[in-house]
N, C-alpha and C positions, 0 to 999 in steps of 0.2 A: 741417812749422810746426806743432807744435798752434795749435790757435787756440776758445778759446770763449767762450759768453756765457751773462751774466744775463740775463735780459728778463724783469725783472717789469710787472706791469700796476699803474700807480697810482692804483688806486680803493682803496688803502688807503695804511698807512702801512709801513714792512718789519716784519714779523715773523719768528722766531728761526726758523721754519724755510727760511723764504725765505733768511735768512743763513749756513744751512749748508746749502743749493744753492751762493749764492754763494763759499764759502769754498769745495766741495769742486772749483767750475771755478779758481777764485783759484788753490789748491794744485795740480791737475794741469796748469795753464799753469807755475806758477814750475819744477816739480820736471822739465820738459822744455822749459826755456827758448824758453817758446809766449808767447800772447800772453792776456789777460783781458778783452773787451769788454761794453760795459755798454750794451743798448737797451732801450729804454721800447717798451711794446705796448699803445698806449692807442686801441686799435680801439672799446676799448665807451666810447661818447663819454658815456652819458650819467651813467655810473656814477664819472666821473674825482673824483680829491679834490684838489684846486688846489693843493696845495704839497705834493701825496707826492711825487714827484720830487725836488726838494731833499731831502725827507726820508732818503728812499733816499741820495743820494749823502753825504748828514750823514753817516748809520750808518754806511755801507760805507767813510768816512776813518773816522772813529772806529775803525772794528775792525782798519784798518790794511794794507784788501785793496780801494787804488782801483783801477779799472778801467786800463789801460793804452788802451784805446781805444775810442771811445762819447761817447755824452750825456752834458756836462759834465766832458770830458775838455779840453782848451785843449794843441794843436788835439785836435780830434776825430776825427782818422782818414783813413783817402781812401776806407776803405765808405761812407759817411754817403749822404742824413742818417740815425741812429741814433734819429729818434723817427716810429712807422711812420706816426703823421697824416701826417707829413709826404710820405709816400711815394703815395701811392694813385694814380698815373698807372704806376706799374711796377706795381702790384696788377693792374692793369684790363688793362694788356697783356699781362699769362700768362694774365689770366681768357680775355680773347677767345683766346688761341695755342688752351687748352684748345677753346675752343665749334671754334674754325676746323679743330681734328685731331676731331674729335668725341668729345674725353673729356669733354665736360662739355655741359648746355644748361642752357636759362631756363625756372626752372619759376613759374608763376603764380597758384599755392596763395593764397587768403589765408589770413588770422589765424582767420576760423571754419573755412573745408573742415580746415585742420594739425588744428586744436582736433578735429575730426571725425574726421577718419584717425585720431589717436591715442588715441582714443575708442570707436572703433571697429574698429583694425590692430594699433593699440599704438603707430603710427608712423605715419612718412611712405610713403603707398605706392606713389609712384614715377609716378605718373597721369600725370608730363609726361614721362618720361624719354626713350618715342621720342615724341612730338610731335612734327608734321612742323615743320623745320627754317627753313625759308622765312617759314612762320607767325609761328612764334615770334619769331624778327626783326622783322617786318613790326609785332607786336604791341609789342616794344621799343622802336621809334622810334617806336611814335603816342606812344611816354611814357607806357607801362602799369606800372603796377610790378611789379619784378618780380626772383630770386637767380636767381643761377648755382649751379646742383648739379655737383660732381665723378659720373664714372657709375663707379661702383666693377663693375669685371667678374667674374661671378657664376661659381659653381664650383668657384675656389679658395682652395688654400688657403695663405696671407700666413705666412711668419716671420721674426719678426725675433730678431737676433743678439747681445743683448743683453748689458754691462759687468760689469751684478749679476747678472742673474736669468736669465744662458745664452739658452739655447732660447727661442722663447716663437712659440706657433703660435697665427692667426686664418682661420677660416672665414670666407669675404667673403661669406657669406650672414647675417652679425651684424654688418656694416660697411655706415653707413649711406648712402646718396646724398647725403654732405655739405655742408652750402648750402660753398661758396670765397668769395661775394662777394657783399654785403648790398643791400638795392633802394636804399643811401641811400650805394654806389659804397665803402663800405669793403669789409674785408676779415673775413673769421671768423679766427680764433686760424690754424686751419689751412694757408691759402694765404697768410699772412702769414709765418706761421712759418720757412714749408720757404725760399718766395721770399729770406727776407731772409739764412737759413741759407746759403745758396746762394751769391748775390750776397756774404755776407761773409767765403765761406771757412771757413765752423765744419767743423773734424773735428771734432769730439765735442759731443755736447747733455746735459748731468748734467742731470736733471730727476727732480720729483717722482714718484712710482708714479701719481698720479691722470693721468697723461698717458699710461700705456704702453697704456690701448684705445684711443687717437687715436694711437699709432705707424701701427698700416697703412694708417690712413689719406693718412702723410703720406710710408709712404713707397709709397702706390699715385703721389702725383703725382710724389716723383723721378722715379718709370718712366715718369708721363705726357710727366717738359720732358727725358727721356734726359740726367738727373745722377746722380751719383756718391751717394749719399746718405751723412751722416756717422756714425760711431758713435756708438750710446744708450744710455746709464745711467741707469736709473731707480729713485731713490734711494726707501729704505723711510721707509713712516711715520712721523714722529714719535706714539707716544703715553706717556700718563699711565700709574700702577701697575699699577691696575688692566686694560694694555691696550685703552685706546677711545683714539681720536683723541683727541689737545691739545686744548684749545677754551678759552675762557676764565676757566670754570667752575675749571679747573686749576689758575689763576693766571695771570699776564700773559704774552702772548706777543705783544706789539710789543717788539720790543730796545729803545725809546723808554724803556718800561719797567724793566727792568735800568740800563739808564744811572740814570735817577732814583731806581733803591735804593741805589748805591751802587760797582756789581759794574766789574771792571778790563775792557778791550776785551782782554787776555789773559785774563783767567776764564771768561769769554763762552764765546771764538774756541776753546777748550782743550776746552772741555765738550759747544759743539757740534760740533766732532772727531770724539770721542770717540762721538757719537752716529752708529752707523752704518760705524764704523771704526778700524782695531786694525794696531798694525806688525808685529805677531805676536808681542809679546812683551809681558806687565803694568804698562810704563808708565803712569801715570797725566797726569804731569805734562810739558807742552810748550807749547815757544815758537812760536814761527810760523814762525818764520825753523828753527826742528831738522824741524818737518812739511814746511816746503817742500822740504826733499832727500832725504825718502824719501815725500811721497807716491804711491799706484798704487790706482787704482783696483780693482781683482785684490780686493784689502784689506780691499773696502767689502759692508756683511753685505746681505742681502734681507731679514731676517727686521727685523720692527718694533724703535724704538730707543724706548726707555723714560727719559722728560725723568725724573730722579731730584735734583726740587729738592735734596736732602740735598748727591745727589754733585755740584751744581756751589756749594755753596757751603762746599765744601771743597776744591775747585779751585782757587775766587777764592782761599782764607786762601790755601792754594800761592803762588799767583802773588802774594799780596801779600808775603810771605817771601821772596819771590826778588829781591822789589823792593831796588835801597839805600836806603837813610833821605834821603837827598839827593832822591831821584826823588816820593816819599812825597809829601814837606811839598812839595815842587811842585805837587801838584794837591791840595793838601789848602785850600786861601783860599776856590775854588770852593765847599766842602759849612759852610763858617762861615760865609758869606756865606749858607748858604740856611738855619741853623738863627738867622742873628738876630745872630752871634757877632761882634765884634772878631776878627781872624784875629794870632796872634799873630807875635811878628819869627822867621824865616826862620832861624835856626841853634836858636830855643826849638823850633822842629816838627819840627827835625831828629834831635833831641834822643825826642824824643817817641815821635817812629815808631821808634827805634830799641826802645824800652822796650816798645810797643803792639802793633808787627806781629804779634808770635806768637799777640795773645789776642784780633786784631782778623778781620774776616772778609767784611764788607763795608766801604769808604770811611768813611761818617759814624760806624761806628764811634770811628774816631780823633776825632771830638768829642763828637757828642753821648755815646758809652761810654769818653767818659775826659775828660768836664769838669772835674773837679780838678783838672787840670793847667793849665785856665785862671781857672775861679772857686774862692774858698771857699767850701765847700759849706754850704750855709741848713738842713740835717735829718742826722739821723744814721741808719742803718737800724737800725728799733726792735727785731729781730730781733738782728743785731750787736751791737746795747748789751745786749742781756739778757741773752747769753751771753758778752759778753768785756771787758766794763766791772766790774771791782769796787768794792768798797765804797773801796779802796787807790789804784785808779788815777787817779786825778785829781790826787791829789796827787804821784805816781811821772808820770803825763804833766806834770805845771809845773815838777819837778824836773828834768825832762830838757829840753824847754824852756830851764831858764838852762843847763845846760852845751850843749846848738848851737852859742849865742850866742857858749860860749868859747873854742868848739874855733877852733884854726889854720887846720886842713884841713878842708877841705869835701867830701870823698871818701866816696865808698860807705863803702870800706871804714874810714874813720877814723870815720863813723857806725855803724854794727854796732859797733862795738871800744866808744864810747861808753857804749852804752845796755846792753851785753853786761855794763859795769863795772860801772852803776851797778842794777842788776838780780843783780848777784852782792856789793855792798856789803850791801843791802838781804836776803839773803838769800830773794830769788826765782830765779827759773829766766827765763828768757830771755824765754819766752811772756807770761811776767805782762807786758811793755811794750809788744813785740812786735802785738802785736791792737789793746788800746788805739793807739797812736800811727796807726798807718794808719788806724783809724777815726777818729780825732782829723782828721788833713791831709786822706783822701777823704769821711769820710762811709759810706764801705761797707768790707767786709770782703776782698773778693779785689782783686787786680789784677795790677802787675809787683811784680818782687820789689822789696821797702820800702826799702830804701837806696837801691837805684838808685833808686828817683824819691824819694826825700828828697835825693837829692845833683841830680836835675834841677829840682827843686822851689822848690831854695834855700831860704839859710838863715833869713832874713826869712819868707818866706813858712810856713815849715814852723812856728816861733817863736809868731810869729804866732796859728795855725790851732790850733797846739797847746795855747795858754792858752785862746782862747773853749771848746775843748772841754772844758776841766776846767774852765769856769766853768757849762755850758751843762749836761756830765752829772754832777753832781757827788756 
């Protein structure tokens, strides 16, 4: 069975690059009937953000890719604990095993010595690599601060068969004797990840390309322990339109920021999936379920993925259009609350959603971008007034308001017929009234179909607003 994991460090809130990594792991698991795990890699205790784990779990749930096993699951699973700070004795055991095999050694270099080494040699000079083992143990037992480093073999070529990048080779001379256990008893990422992936039976490690150069160390650790390594897949960087690594200067990078702007989970997930993956066709709009059926690592690209905000908005708009009017109406109350507005009745919102969803990109557009559905306009767009409101408009609009009050049927077709008949009786084209009526009821010059909008607004609202416009724009 395929078993994959998303293993964030809770040193900050979930960002879009992390969500893409989680998504690819999730999709591979679903494609093959496997398991998707969440592991919390909190060994960097100095940089922990207190509520980061809750944030990560909440955003994964929001995105629809909750883990099957691991931290935050009920029950967690059979391979726990899934939080690394709760697994320290396990890492100590394996570090001691490497010491006993002569595949690791104690290093007593001080911070000052390490700084001098970096300045003089460009890095650690391996001075404790061949230090007397018995003396090293004596010094450690006496309480002298030290770390444990892995002993990287010399003169080897280390090869990675990466599922995204193919064969990648490293000269072991370029691989340092990495610290695997720090002086405070916490492991570094390298030991902890290898031990946990083995004990949690991970079959595929899908992670960002920044970890590619660390993978030779991990393969060596698998060899030292006599374990079979998982398959590795290193995902490309996410870059801006200029080809530089995406940063906060390019826009928001946290998942929270996109939620707060009103993106749909389906829109953001759809967009992130296409940042490095395609199904070999030109299909742009995907549901999570459809991606689960076809996702394959062989279709993930090694080249940098360009984060195009215009494409993100376009895909989100397409996902909105695919939603039912009822589904949109159900999630709009949150956005009315954020705008400080009373939420209209559900049935009314359903009708507004049906008219507006082809014109909206984000969820707040149904509120602030369609305010005229909920409130009488206080002002009228001056540019539209200048272009569309003629000397005869006030009288025409006032007369049309009277006709609306007398209509036996309040439907878009009857509303349109009444307007055209009035214009014909005055020797005018329909445009002479269509634009002033839209301006009068909405305050702006654009929007959904006029007669459908009038039907949703209702008789009393339309008549009142038209008379107000006629009185205001004499």
